[in-house]
PyMOL Python script that loads the backbone (N, CA, C, O; Angstrom):
from pymol import cmd

cmd.read_pdbstr("""\
ATOM      1  N   MET A   1       0.822  -1.199   0.000  1.00  0.00           N
ATOM      2  CA  MET A   1       0.000   0.000   0.000  1.00  0.00           C
ATOM      3  C   MET A   1       0.860   1.255   0.000  1.00  0.00           C
ATOM      4  O   MET A   1       0.358   2.354   0.234  1.00  0.00           O
ATOM      5  N   GLY A   2       2.129   1.099  -0.257  1.00  0.00           N
ATOM      6  CA  GLY A   2       2.984   2.268  -0.340  1.00  0.00           C
ATOM      7  C   GLY A   2       3.398   2.822   0.995  1.00  0.00           C
ATOM      8  O   GLY A   2       3.708   4.010   1.090  1.00  0.00           O
ATOM      9  N   THR A   3       3.416   2.023   2.018  1.00  0.00           N
ATOM     10  CA  THR A   3       3.808   2.495   3.342  1.00  0.00           C
ATOM     11  C   THR A   3       5.324   2.522   3.458  1.00  0.00           C
ATOM     12  O   THR A   3       6.012   1.809   2.727  1.00  0.00           O
ATOM     13  N   PRO A   4       5.855   3.333   4.365  1.00  0.00           N
ATOM     14  CA  PRO A   4       7.311   3.404   4.511  1.00  0.00           C
ATOM     15  C   PRO A   4       7.918   2.140   5.116  1.00  0.00           C
ATOM     16  O   PRO A   4       9.130   1.941   5.033  1.00  0.00           O
ATOM     17  N   ARG A   5       7.102   1.289   5.719  1.00  0.00           N
ATOM     18  CA  ARG A   5       7.596   0.057   6.319  1.00  0.00           C
ATOM     19  C   ARG A   5       7.630  -1.045   5.265  1.00  0.00           C
ATOM     20  O   ARG A   5       6.763  -1.918   5.233  1.00  0.00           O
ATOM     21  N   SER A   6       8.624  -0.992   4.423  1.00  0.00           N
ATOM     22  CA  SER A   6       8.743  -1.949   3.339  1.00  0.00           C
ATOM     23  C   SER A   6      10.194  -2.393   3.219  1.00  0.00           C
ATOM     24  O   SER A   6      11.109  -1.654   3.583  1.00  0.00           O
ATOM     25  N   LYS A   7      10.399  -3.581   2.715  1.00  0.00           N
ATOM     26  CA  LYS A   7      11.758  -4.060   2.480  1.00  0.00           C
ATOM     27  C   LYS A   7      12.202  -3.741   1.056  1.00  0.00           C
ATOM     28  O   LYS A   7      13.306  -4.109   0.653  1.00  0.00           O
ATOM     29  N   ASP A   8      11.368  -3.073   0.311  1.00  0.00           N
ATOM     30  CA  ASP A   8      11.680  -2.683  -1.055  1.00  0.00           C
ATOM     31  C   ASP A   8      12.373  -1.324  -1.012  1.00  0.00           C
ATOM     32  O   ASP A   8      11.730  -0.288  -1.185  1.00  0.00           O
ATOM     33  N   LYS A   9      13.668  -1.331  -0.783  1.00  0.00           N
ATOM     34  CA  LYS A   9      14.466  -0.115  -0.660  1.00  0.00           C
ATOM     35  C   LYS A   9      15.334   0.077  -1.897  1.00  0.00           C
ATOM     36  O   LYS A   9      15.386  -0.781  -2.778  1.00  0.00           O
ATOM     37  N   LEU A  10      16.007   1.208  -1.944  1.00  0.00           N
ATOM     38  CA  LEU A  10      16.830   1.552  -3.100  1.00  0.00           C
ATOM     39  C   LEU A  10      17.976   0.555  -3.298  1.00  0.00           C
ATOM     40  O   LEU A  10      18.280   0.186  -4.433  1.00  0.00           O
ATOM     41  N   ASN A  11      18.611   0.120  -2.214  1.00  0.00           N
ATOM     42  CA  ASN A  11      19.721  -0.840  -2.349  1.00  0.00           C
ATOM     43  C   ASN A  11      19.254  -2.172  -2.913  1.00  0.00           C
ATOM     44  O   ASN A  11      19.967  -2.794  -3.701  1.00  0.00           O
ATOM     45  N   SER A  12      18.066  -2.618  -2.519  1.00  0.00           N
ATOM     46  CA  SER A  12      17.555  -3.873  -3.077  1.00  0.00           C
ATOM     47  C   SER A  12      17.231  -3.720  -4.561  1.00  0.00           C
ATOM     48  O   SER A  12      17.429  -4.652  -5.340  1.00  0.00           O
ATOM     49  N   ARG A  13      16.738  -2.556  -4.949  1.00  0.00           N
ATOM     50  CA  ARG A  13      16.469  -2.323  -6.375  1.00  0.00           C
ATOM     51  C   ARG A  13      17.765  -2.284  -7.184  1.00  0.00           C
ATOM     52  O   ARG A  13      17.795  -2.737  -8.328  1.00  0.00           O
ATOM     53  N   LYS A  14      18.844  -1.741  -6.589  1.00  0.00           N
ATOM     54  CA  LYS A  14      20.136  -1.738  -7.291  1.00  0.00           C
ATOM     55  C   LYS A  14      20.662  -3.160  -7.459  1.00  0.00           C
ATOM     56  O   LYS A  14      21.248  -3.490  -8.490  1.00  0.00           O
ATOM     57  N   ASP A  15      20.452  -4.004  -6.446  1.00  0.00           N
ATOM     58  CA  ASP A  15      20.851  -5.408  -6.559  1.00  0.00           C
ATOM     59  C   ASP A  15      20.069  -6.106  -7.665  1.00  0.00           C
ATOM     60  O   ASP A  15      20.633  -6.899  -8.419  1.00  0.00           O
ATOM     61  N   ILE A  16      18.778  -5.817  -7.765  1.00  0.00           N
ATOM     62  CA  ILE A  16      17.959  -6.414  -8.820  1.00  0.00           C
ATOM     63  C   ILE A  16      18.466  -5.978 -10.192  1.00  0.00           C
ATOM     64  O   ILE A  16      18.458  -6.760 -11.143  1.00  0.00           O
ATOM     65  N   GLU A  17      18.901  -4.736 -10.286  1.00  0.00           N
ATOM     66  CA  GLU A  17      19.426  -4.234 -11.561  1.00  0.00           C
ATOM     67  C   GLU A  17      20.657  -5.021 -11.994  1.00  0.00           C
ATOM     68  O   GLU A  17      20.844  -5.277 -13.183  1.00  0.00           O
ATOM     69  N   VAL A  18      21.500  -5.408 -11.032  1.00  0.00           N
ATOM     70  CA  VAL A  18      22.723  -6.143 -11.344  1.00  0.00           C
ATOM     71  C   VAL A  18      22.436  -7.628 -11.572  1.00  0.00           C
ATOM     72  O   VAL A  18      22.977  -8.227 -12.501  1.00  0.00           O
ATOM     73  N   LEU A  19      21.596  -8.220 -10.736  1.00  0.00           N
ATOM     74  CA  LEU A  19      21.421  -9.664 -10.734  1.00  0.00           C
ATOM     75  C   LEU A  19      20.308 -10.178 -11.652  1.00  0.00           C
ATOM     76  O   LEU A  19      20.382 -11.310 -12.131  1.00  0.00           O
ATOM     77  N   CYS A  20      19.295  -9.377 -11.898  1.00  0.00           N
ATOM     78  CA  CYS A  20      18.129  -9.842 -12.650  1.00  0.00           C
ATOM     79  C   CYS A  20      17.939  -9.036 -13.925  1.00  0.00           C
ATOM     80  O   CYS A  20      18.432  -7.915 -14.051  1.00  0.00           O
ATOM     81  N   ASP A  21      17.230  -9.614 -14.844  1.00  0.00           N
ATOM     82  CA  ASP A  21      16.889  -8.922 -16.080  1.00  0.00           C
ATOM     83  C   ASP A  21      15.437  -8.443 -15.983  1.00  0.00           C
ATOM     84  O   ASP A  21      14.555  -8.946 -16.679  1.00  0.00           O
ATOM     85  N   ARG A  22      15.208  -7.455 -15.099  1.00  0.00           N
ATOM     86  CA  ARG A  22      13.872  -6.900 -14.910  1.00  0.00           C
ATOM     87  C   ARG A  22      13.971  -5.375 -14.946  1.00  0.00           C
ATOM     88  O   ARG A  22      13.977  -4.732 -13.897  1.00  0.00           O
ATOM     89  N   PRO A  23      14.049  -4.799 -16.132  1.00  0.00           N
ATOM     90  CA  PRO A  23      14.267  -3.354 -16.236  1.00  0.00           C
ATOM     91  C   PRO A  23      13.149  -2.516 -15.616  1.00  0.00           C
ATOM     92  O   PRO A  23      13.373  -1.355 -15.274  1.00  0.00           O
ATOM     93  N   ILE A  24      11.969  -3.073 -15.467  1.00  0.00           N
ATOM     94  CA  ILE A  24      10.873  -2.316 -14.876  1.00  0.00           C
ATOM     95  C   ILE A  24      11.125  -2.028 -13.393  1.00  0.00           C
ATOM     96  O   ILE A  24      10.559  -1.086 -12.839  1.00  0.00           O
ATOM     97  N   LEU A  25      11.977  -2.841 -12.748  1.00  0.00           N
ATOM     98  CA  LEU A  25      12.279  -2.663 -11.335  1.00  0.00           C
ATOM     99  C   LEU A  25      13.527  -1.821 -11.089  1.00  0.00           C
ATOM    100  O   LEU A  25      13.836  -1.506  -9.940  1.00  0.00           O
ATOM    101  N   ASN A  26      14.242  -1.456 -12.137  1.00  0.00           N
ATOM    102  CA  ASN A  26      15.473  -0.691 -11.969  1.00  0.00           C
ATOM    103  C   ASN A  26      15.183   0.713 -11.437  1.00  0.00           C
ATOM    104  O   ASN A  26      14.160   1.308 -11.777  1.00  0.00           O
ATOM    105  N   PRO A  27      16.087   1.245 -10.598  1.00  0.00           N
ATOM    106  CA  PRO A  27      15.911   2.626 -10.139  1.00  0.00           C
ATOM    107  C   PRO A  27      16.063   3.609 -11.299  1.00  0.00           C
ATOM    108  O   PRO A  27      16.738   3.323 -12.288  1.00  0.00           O
ATOM    109  N   ILE A  28      15.437   4.746 -11.161  1.00  0.00           N
ATOM    110  CA  ILE A  28      15.460   5.775 -12.202  1.00  0.00           C
ATOM    111  C   ILE A  28      16.331   6.923 -11.705  1.00  0.00           C
ATOM    112  O   ILE A  28      16.254   7.302 -10.537  1.00  0.00           O
ATOM    113  N   LYS A  29      17.159   7.475 -12.590  1.00  0.00           N
ATOM    114  CA  LYS A  29      17.979   8.634 -12.226  1.00  0.00           C
ATOM    115  C   LYS A  29      17.243   9.895 -12.666  1.00  0.00           C
ATOM    116  O   LYS A  29      16.814  10.009 -13.814  1.00  0.00           O
ATOM    117  N   ASP A  30      17.103  10.845 -11.729  1.00  0.00           N
ATOM    118  CA  ASP A  30      16.429  12.095 -12.067  1.00  0.00           C
ATOM    119  C   ASP A  30      17.430  13.090 -12.658  1.00  0.00           C
ATOM    120  O   ASP A  30      18.577  12.727 -12.919  1.00  0.00           O
ATOM    121  N   ASN A  31      17.015  14.324 -12.868  1.00  0.00           N
ATOM    122  CA  ASN A  31      17.848  15.332 -13.520  1.00  0.00           C
ATOM    123  C   ASN A  31      19.113  15.656 -12.730  1.00  0.00           C
ATOM    124  O   ASN A  31      20.121  16.050 -13.318  1.00  0.00           O
ATOM    125  N   ASN A  32      19.077  15.498 -11.421  1.00  0.00           N
ATOM    126  CA  ASN A  32      20.239  15.786 -10.584  1.00  0.00           C
ATOM    127  C   ASN A  32      21.212  14.612 -10.528  1.00  0.00           C
ATOM    128  O   ASN A  32      22.262  14.726  -9.895  1.00  0.00           O
ATOM    129  N   GLY A  33      20.899  13.498 -11.163  1.00  0.00           N
ATOM    130  CA  GLY A  33      21.733  12.317 -11.137  1.00  0.00           C
ATOM    131  C   GLY A  33      21.477  11.434  -9.927  1.00  0.00           C
ATOM    132  O   GLY A  33      22.184  10.450  -9.710  1.00  0.00           O
ATOM    133  N   LYS A  34      20.477  11.781  -9.146  1.00  0.00           N
ATOM    134  CA  LYS A  34      20.142  11.015  -7.949  1.00  0.00           C
ATOM    135  C   LYS A  34      19.197   9.875  -8.324  1.00  0.00           C
ATOM    136  O   LYS A  34      18.266  10.061  -9.107  1.00  0.00           O
ATOM    137  N   ALA A  35      19.445   8.703  -7.759  1.00  0.00           N
ATOM    138  CA  ALA A  35      18.606   7.540  -8.062  1.00  0.00           C
ATOM    139  C   ALA A  35      17.368   7.563  -7.179  1.00  0.00           C
ATOM    140  O   ALA A  35      17.445   7.904  -5.999  1.00  0.00           O
ATOM    141  N   ARG A  36      16.239   7.203  -7.746  1.00  0.00           N
ATOM    142  CA  ARG A  36      14.990   7.081  -6.996  1.00  0.00           C
ATOM    143  C   ARG A  36      14.210   5.902  -7.551  1.00  0.00           C
ATOM    144  O   ARG A  36      14.485   5.408  -8.644  1.00  0.00           O
ATOM    145  N   MET A  37      13.234   5.464  -6.772  1.00  0.00           N
ATOM    146  CA  MET A  37      12.435   4.316  -7.192  1.00  0.00           C
ATOM    147  C   MET A  37      11.088   4.785  -7.730  1.00  0.00           C
ATOM    148  O   MET A  37      10.468   5.701  -7.190  1.00  0.00           O
ATOM    149  N   LYS A  38      10.658   4.143  -8.792  1.00  0.00           N
ATOM    150  CA  LYS A  38       9.338   4.400  -9.343  1.00  0.00           C
ATOM    151  C   LYS A  38       8.325   3.580  -8.548  1.00  0.00           C
ATOM    152  O   LYS A  38       8.598   2.436  -8.186  1.00  0.00           O
ATOM    153  N   LYS A  39       7.171   4.154  -8.280  1.00  0.00           N
ATOM    154  CA  LYS A  39       6.133   3.398  -7.581  1.00  0.00           C
ATOM    155  C   LYS A  39       5.663   2.258  -8.463  1.00  0.00           C
ATOM    156  O   LYS A  39       5.566   2.391  -9.683  1.00  0.00           O
ATOM    157  N   ARG A  40       5.378   1.144  -7.830  1.00  0.00           N
ATOM    158  CA  ARG A  40       4.931  -0.027  -8.561  1.00  0.00           C
ATOM    159  C   ARG A  40       3.474   0.116  -8.985  1.00  0.00           C
ATOM    160  O   ARG A  40       2.748   0.969  -8.475  1.00  0.00           O
ATOM    161  N   ASP A  41       3.064  -0.715  -9.911  1.00  0.00           N
ATOM    162  CA  ASP A  41       1.708  -0.670 -10.442  1.00  0.00           C
ATOM    163  C   ASP A  41       0.668  -1.033  -9.396  1.00  0.00           C
ATOM    164  O   ASP A  41      -0.471  -0.570  -9.460  1.00  0.00           O
ATOM    165  N   TYR A  42       1.054  -1.856  -8.437  1.00  0.00           N
ATOM    166  CA  TYR A  42       0.103  -2.312  -7.428  1.00  0.00           C
ATOM    167  C   TYR A  42       0.027  -1.386  -6.219  1.00  0.00           C
ATOM    168  O   TYR A  42      -0.739  -1.662  -5.296  1.00  0.00           O
ATOM    169  N   THR A  43       0.792  -0.303  -6.192  1.00  0.00           N
ATOM    170  CA  THR A  43       0.755   0.628  -5.079  1.00  0.00           C
ATOM    171  C   THR A  43      -0.505   1.469  -5.163  1.00  0.00           C
ATOM    172  O   THR A  43      -0.819   2.026  -6.215  1.00  0.00           O
ATOM    173  N   LEU A  44      -1.220   1.561  -4.066  1.00  0.00           N
ATOM    174  CA  LEU A  44      -2.468   2.311  -4.029  1.00  0.00           C
ATOM    175  C   LEU A  44      -2.217   3.788  -3.741  1.00  0.00           C
ATOM    176  O   LEU A  44      -1.289   4.142  -3.013  1.00  0.00           O
ATOM    177  N   GLU A  45      -3.049   4.634  -4.315  1.00  0.00           N
ATOM    178  CA  GLU A  45      -3.018   6.056  -3.994  1.00  0.00           C
ATOM    179  C   GLU A  45      -3.664   6.271  -2.629  1.00  0.00           C
ATOM    180  O   GLU A  45      -4.363   5.389  -2.130  1.00  0.00           O
ATOM    181  N   LYS A  46      -3.439   7.433  -2.024  1.00  0.00           N
ATOM    182  CA  LYS A  46      -3.938   7.697  -0.666  1.00  0.00           C
ATOM    183  C   LYS A  46      -5.456   7.585  -0.566  1.00  0.00           C
ATOM    184  O   LYS A  46      -5.967   7.062   0.424  1.00  0.00           O
ATOM    185  N   ASP A  47      -6.179   8.062  -1.563  1.00  0.00           N
ATOM    186  CA  ASP A  47      -7.641   7.975  -1.489  1.00  0.00           C
ATOM    187  C   ASP A  47      -8.123   6.528  -1.585  1.00  0.00           C
ATOM    188  O   ASP A  47      -9.132   6.173  -0.975  1.00  0.00           O
ATOM    189  N   HIS A  48      -7.415   5.689  -2.344  1.00  0.00           N
ATOM    190  CA  HIS A  48      -7.769   4.272  -2.429  1.00  0.00           C
ATOM    191  C   HIS A  48      -7.415   3.535  -1.137  1.00  0.00           C
ATOM    192  O   HIS A  48      -8.134   2.626  -0.722  1.00  0.00           O
ATOM    193  N   VAL A  49      -6.313   3.925  -0.505  1.00  0.00           N
ATOM    194  CA  VAL A  49      -5.949   3.322   0.778  1.00  0.00           C
ATOM    195  C   VAL A  49      -7.032   3.607   1.807  1.00  0.00           C
ATOM    196  O   VAL A  49      -7.388   2.732   2.597  1.00  0.00           O
ATOM    197  N   LYS A  50      -7.556   4.824   1.802  1.00  0.00           N
ATOM    198  CA  LYS A  50      -8.616   5.182   2.739  1.00  0.00           C
ATOM    199  C   LYS A  50      -9.870   4.348   2.478  1.00  0.00           C
ATOM    200  O   LYS A  50     -10.534   3.912   3.418  1.00  0.00           O
ATOM    201  N   LEU A  51     -10.193   4.128   1.209  1.00  0.00           N
ATOM    202  CA  LEU A  51     -11.351   3.303   0.876  1.00  0.00           C
ATOM    203  C   LEU A  51     -11.178   1.862   1.361  1.00  0.00           C
ATOM    204  O   LEU A  51     -12.118   1.271   1.892  1.00  0.00           O
ATOM    205  N   VAL A  52      -9.991   1.300   1.184  1.00  0.00           N
ATOM    206  CA  VAL A  52      -9.728  -0.064   1.639  1.00  0.00           C
ATOM    207  C   VAL A  52      -9.812  -0.138   3.158  1.00  0.00           C
ATOM    208  O   VAL A  52     -10.391  -1.079   3.701  1.00  0.00           O
ATOM    209  N   CYS A  53      -9.241   0.844   3.847  1.00  0.00           N
ATOM    210  CA  CYS A  53      -9.284   0.855   5.318  1.00  0.00           C
ATOM    211  C   CYS A  53     -10.713   1.017   5.826  1.00  0.00           C
ATOM    212  O   CYS A  53     -11.103   0.365   6.795  1.00  0.00           O
ATOM    213  N   ASP A  54     -11.494   1.876   5.183  1.00  0.00           N
ATOM    214  CA  ASP A  54     -12.902   2.019   5.561  1.00  0.00           C
ATOM    215  C   ASP A  54     -13.657   0.711   5.367  1.00  0.00           C
ATOM    216  O   ASP A  54     -14.461   0.319   6.213  1.00  0.00           O
ATOM    217  N   TRP A  55     -13.397   0.036   4.250  1.00  0.00           N
ATOM    218  CA  TRP A  55     -14.067  -1.232   3.970  1.00  0.00           C
ATOM    219  C   TRP A  55     -13.687  -2.285   5.009  1.00  0.00           C
ATOM    220  O   TRP A  55     -14.551  -3.016   5.494  1.00  0.00           O
ATOM    221  N   LEU A  56     -12.402  -2.367   5.355  1.00  0.00           N
ATOM    222  CA  LEU A  56     -11.967  -3.339   6.356  1.00  0.00           C
ATOM    223  C   LEU A  56     -12.536  -3.025   7.737  1.00  0.00           C
ATOM    224  O   LEU A  56     -12.834  -3.933   8.514  1.00  0.00           O
ATOM    225  N   LYS A  57     -12.685  -1.743   8.034  1.00  0.00           N
ATOM    226  CA  LYS A  57     -13.228  -1.345   9.336  1.00  0.00           C
ATOM    227  C   LYS A  57     -14.685  -1.809   9.472  1.00  0.00           C
ATOM    228  O   LYS A  57     -15.126  -2.157  10.568  1.00  0.00           O
ATOM    229  N   LYS A  58     -15.419  -1.812   8.372  1.00  0.00           N
ATOM    230  CA  LYS A  58     -16.840  -2.191   8.390  1.00  0.00           C
ATOM    231  C   LYS A  58     -17.071  -3.677   8.154  1.00  0.00           C
ATOM    232  O   LYS A  58     -18.194  -4.157   8.306  1.00  0.00           O
ATOM    233  N   LEU A  59     -16.025  -4.415   7.783  1.00  0.00           N
ATOM    234  CA  LEU A  59     -16.154  -5.823   7.440  1.00  0.00           C
ATOM    235  C   LEU A  59     -16.544  -6.653   8.663  1.00  0.00           C
ATOM    236  O   LEU A  59     -15.941  -6.519   9.728  1.00  0.00           O
ATOM    237  N   LYS A  60     -17.538  -7.496   8.506  1.00  0.00           N
ATOM    238  CA  LYS A  60     -18.019  -8.360   9.590  1.00  0.00           C
ATOM    239  C   LYS A  60     -17.951  -9.815   9.149  1.00  0.00           C
ATOM    240  O   LYS A  60     -18.215 -10.137   7.991  1.00  0.00           O
ATOM    241  N   PHE A  61     -17.593 -10.686  10.083  1.00  0.00           N
ATOM    242  CA  PHE A  61     -17.555 -12.126   9.856  1.00  0.00           C
ATOM    243  C   PHE A  61     -18.456 -12.819  10.870  1.00  0.00           C
ATOM    244  O   PHE A  61     -18.743 -12.251  11.923  1.00  0.00           O
ATOM    245  N   PRO A  62     -18.909 -14.040  10.574  1.00  0.00           N
ATOM    246  CA  PRO A  62     -19.665 -14.804  11.564  1.00  0.00           C
ATOM    247  C   PRO A  62     -18.809 -15.073  12.809  1.00  0.00           C
ATOM    248  O   PRO A  62     -17.580 -15.058  12.740  1.00  0.00           O
ATOM    249  N   ASP A  63     -19.462 -15.316  13.929  1.00  0.00           N
ATOM    250  CA  ASP A  63     -18.754 -15.596  15.175  1.00  0.00           C
ATOM    251  C   ASP A  63     -17.831 -16.799  15.004  1.00  0.00           C
ATOM    252  O   ASP A  63     -18.178 -17.783  14.350  1.00  0.00           O
ATOM    253  N   ASP A  64     -16.660 -16.697  15.600  1.00  0.00           N
ATOM    254  CA  ASP A  64     -15.637 -17.739  15.608  1.00  0.00           C
ATOM    255  C   ASP A  64     -15.103 -18.090  14.220  1.00  0.00           C
ATOM    256  O   ASP A  64     -14.444 -19.117  14.058  1.00  0.00           O
ATOM    257  N   TYR A  65     -15.373 -17.264  13.231  1.00  0.00           N
ATOM    258  CA  TYR A  65     -14.857 -17.530  11.888  1.00  0.00           C
ATOM    259  C   TYR A  65     -13.538 -16.800  11.664  1.00  0.00           C
ATOM    260  O   TYR A  65     -12.589 -17.380  11.137  1.00  0.00           O
ATOM    261  N   ALA A  66     -13.474 -15.560  12.053  1.00  0.00           N
ATOM    262  CA  ALA A  66     -12.262 -14.755  11.903  1.00  0.00           C
ATOM    263  C   ALA A  66     -12.257 -13.689  12.985  1.00  0.00           C
ATOM    264  O   ALA A  66     -13.291 -13.370  13.572  1.00  0.00           O
ATOM    265  N   SER A  67     -11.073 -13.143  13.237  1.00  0.00           N
ATOM    266  CA  SER A  67     -10.988 -12.087  14.234  1.00  0.00           C
ATOM    267  C   SER A  67     -11.580 -10.801  13.659  1.00  0.00           C
ATOM    268  O   SER A  67     -11.842 -10.704  12.460  1.00  0.00           O
ATOM    269  N   ASN A  68     -11.780  -9.841  14.511  1.00  0.00           N
ATOM    270  CA  ASN A  68     -12.316  -8.558  14.077  1.00  0.00           C
ATOM    271  C   ASN A  68     -11.190  -7.740  13.448  1.00  0.00           C
ATOM    272  O   ASN A  68     -10.439  -7.065  14.151  1.00  0.00           O
ATOM    273  N   ILE A  69     -11.078  -7.804  12.139  1.00  0.00           N
ATOM    274  CA  ILE A  69      -9.999  -7.126  11.427  1.00  0.00           C
ATOM    275  C   ILE A  69     -10.136  -5.604  11.561  1.00  0.00           C
ATOM    276  O   ILE A  69      -9.140  -4.883  11.505  1.00  0.00           O
ATOM    277  N   GLY A  70     -11.350  -5.125  11.736  1.00  0.00           N
ATOM    278  CA  GLY A  70     -11.566  -3.692  11.888  1.00  0.00           C
ATOM    279  C   GLY A  70     -10.837  -3.095  13.074  1.00  0.00           C
ATOM    280  O   GLY A  70     -10.526  -1.903  13.072  1.00  0.00           O
ATOM    281  N   ASN A  71     -10.557  -3.904  14.091  1.00  0.00           N
ATOM    282  CA  ASN A  71      -9.812  -3.410  15.247  1.00  0.00           C
ATOM    283  C   ASN A  71      -8.333  -3.221  14.942  1.00  0.00           C
ATOM    284  O   ASN A  71      -7.632  -2.560  15.709  1.00  0.00           O
ATOM    285  N   CYS A  72      -7.848  -3.777  13.857  1.00  0.00           N
ATOM    286  CA  CYS A  72      -6.428  -3.703  13.493  1.00  0.00           C
ATOM    287  C   CYS A  72      -6.157  -2.668  12.402  1.00  0.00           C
ATOM    288  O   CYS A  72      -5.061  -2.637  11.843  1.00  0.00           O
ATOM    289  N   VAL A  73      -7.131  -1.830  12.097  1.00  0.00           N
ATOM    290  CA  VAL A  73      -6.997  -0.856  11.018  1.00  0.00           C
ATOM    291  C   VAL A  73      -6.995   0.556  11.593  1.00  0.00           C
ATOM    292  O   VAL A  73      -7.842   0.903  12.416  1.00  0.00           O
ATOM    293  N   ASN A  74      -6.045   1.360  11.155  1.00  0.00           N
ATOM    294  CA  ASN A  74      -6.001   2.765  11.518  1.00  0.00           C
ATOM    295  C   ASN A  74      -6.350   3.576  10.270  1.00  0.00           C
ATOM    296  O   ASN A  74      -5.555   3.656   9.333  1.00  0.00           O
ATOM    297  N   ILE A  75      -7.526   4.168  10.263  1.00  0.00           N
ATOM    298  CA  ILE A  75      -8.006   4.874   9.075  1.00  0.00           C
ATOM    299  C   ILE A  75      -7.257   6.191   8.870  1.00  0.00           C
ATOM    300  O   ILE A  75      -7.037   6.603   7.731  1.00  0.00           O
ATOM    301  N   LYS A  76      -6.867   6.849   9.950  1.00  0.00           N
ATOM    302  CA  LYS A  76      -6.229   8.168   9.834  1.00  0.00           C
ATOM    303  C   LYS A  76      -4.942   8.128   9.014  1.00  0.00           C
ATOM    304  O   LYS A  76      -4.746   8.956   8.124  1.00  0.00           O
ATOM    305  N   ASP A  77      -4.063   7.166   9.310  1.00  0.00           N
ATOM    306  CA  ASP A  77      -2.817   7.100   8.554  1.00  0.00           C
ATOM    307  C   ASP A  77      -2.769   5.932   7.572  1.00  0.00           C
ATOM    308  O   ASP A  77      -1.738   5.701   6.940  1.00  0.00           O
ATOM    309  N   GLY A  78      -3.868   5.195   7.434  1.00  0.00           N
ATOM    310  CA  GLY A  78      -3.967   4.127   6.436  1.00  0.00           C
ATOM    311  C   GLY A  78      -3.021   2.975   6.690  1.00  0.00           C
ATOM    312  O   GLY A  78      -2.338   2.513   5.775  1.00  0.00           O
ATOM    313  N   SER A  79      -2.976   2.506   7.933  1.00  0.00           N
ATOM    314  CA  SER A  79      -2.059   1.425   8.257  1.00  0.00           C
ATOM    315  C   SER A  79      -2.773   0.320   9.032  1.00  0.00           C
ATOM    316  O   SER A  79      -3.886   0.498   9.528  1.00  0.00           O
ATOM    317  N   PHE A  80      -2.102  -0.819   9.120  1.00  0.00           N
ATOM    318  CA  PHE A  80      -2.586  -1.965   9.870  1.00  0.00           C
ATOM    319  C   PHE A  80      -1.621  -2.206  11.021  1.00  0.00           C
ATOM    320  O   PHE A  80      -0.433  -1.908  10.902  1.00  0.00           O
ATOM    321  N   TYR A  81      -2.103  -2.730  12.108  1.00  0.00           N
ATOM    322  CA  TYR A  81      -1.253  -3.039  13.248  1.00  0.00           C
ATOM    323  C   TYR A  81      -1.820  -4.242  13.995  1.00  0.00           C
ATOM    324  O   TYR A  81      -3.001  -4.565  13.874  1.00  0.00           O
ATOM    325  N   SER A  82      -0.974  -4.888  14.754  1.00  0.00           N
ATOM    326  CA  SER A  82      -1.334  -6.022  15.618  1.00  0.00           C
ATOM    327  C   SER A  82      -1.938  -7.207  14.858  1.00  0.00           C
ATOM    328  O   SER A  82      -2.750  -7.944  15.418  1.00  0.00           O
ATOM    329  N   PHE A  83      -1.558  -7.398  13.607  1.00  0.00           N
ATOM    330  CA  PHE A  83      -2.032  -8.568  12.879  1.00  0.00           C
ATOM    331  C   PHE A  83      -1.265  -9.797  13.360  1.00  0.00           C
ATOM    332  O   PHE A  83      -0.051  -9.743  13.555  1.00  0.00           O
ATOM    333  N   LYS A  84      -1.962 -10.871  13.544  1.00  0.00           N
ATOM    334  CA  LYS A  84      -1.356 -12.146  13.866  1.00  0.00           C
ATOM    335  C   LYS A  84      -1.375 -13.013  12.605  1.00  0.00           C
ATOM    336  O   LYS A  84      -2.046 -12.670  11.632  1.00  0.00           O
ATOM    337  N   ILE A  85      -0.668 -14.098  12.615  1.00  0.00           N
ATOM    338  CA  ILE A  85      -0.564 -14.968  11.442  1.00  0.00           C
ATOM    339  C   ILE A  85      -1.928 -15.523  11.034  1.00  0.00           C
ATOM    340  O   ILE A  85      -2.175 -15.739   9.848  1.00  0.00           O
ATOM    341  N   HIS A  86      -2.805 -15.754  11.991  1.00  0.00           N
ATOM    342  CA  HIS A  86      -4.118 -16.334  11.681  1.00  0.00           C
ATOM    343  C   HIS A  86      -5.125 -15.278  11.234  1.00  0.00           C
ATOM    344  O   HIS A  86      -6.232 -15.629  10.823  1.00  0.00           O
ATOM    345  N   ASP A  87      -4.769 -13.992  11.303  1.00  0.00           N
ATOM    346  CA  ASP A  87      -5.674 -12.929  10.864  1.00  0.00           C
ATOM    347  C   ASP A  87      -5.624 -12.837   9.353  1.00  0.00           C
ATOM    348  O   ASP A  87      -6.312 -12.004   8.762  1.00  0.00           O
TER     349      ASP A  87
END
""", "prot")
cmd.dss("prot")
cmd.show_as("cartoon", "prot")
cmd.util.cbc("prot")
cmd.orient("prot")
């Protein structure tokens, strides 16, 4: 969702440029010669993140089927927290 807590950093993209033949993942150099990463196709915009968080907050499951995922969603900053493996 484009959050800063990601393992997709600039150094990993540079490694992909050297080791793999995936030019779409290569870092881009801007006019100043500084390398930056292009957002991926699956990254959501802020308004879409808010829609997904709102939907998850309202999502209901039958008793004992799943945990209340709405309790793990922060709508203000569009993030998830306290997820367990079974969630």
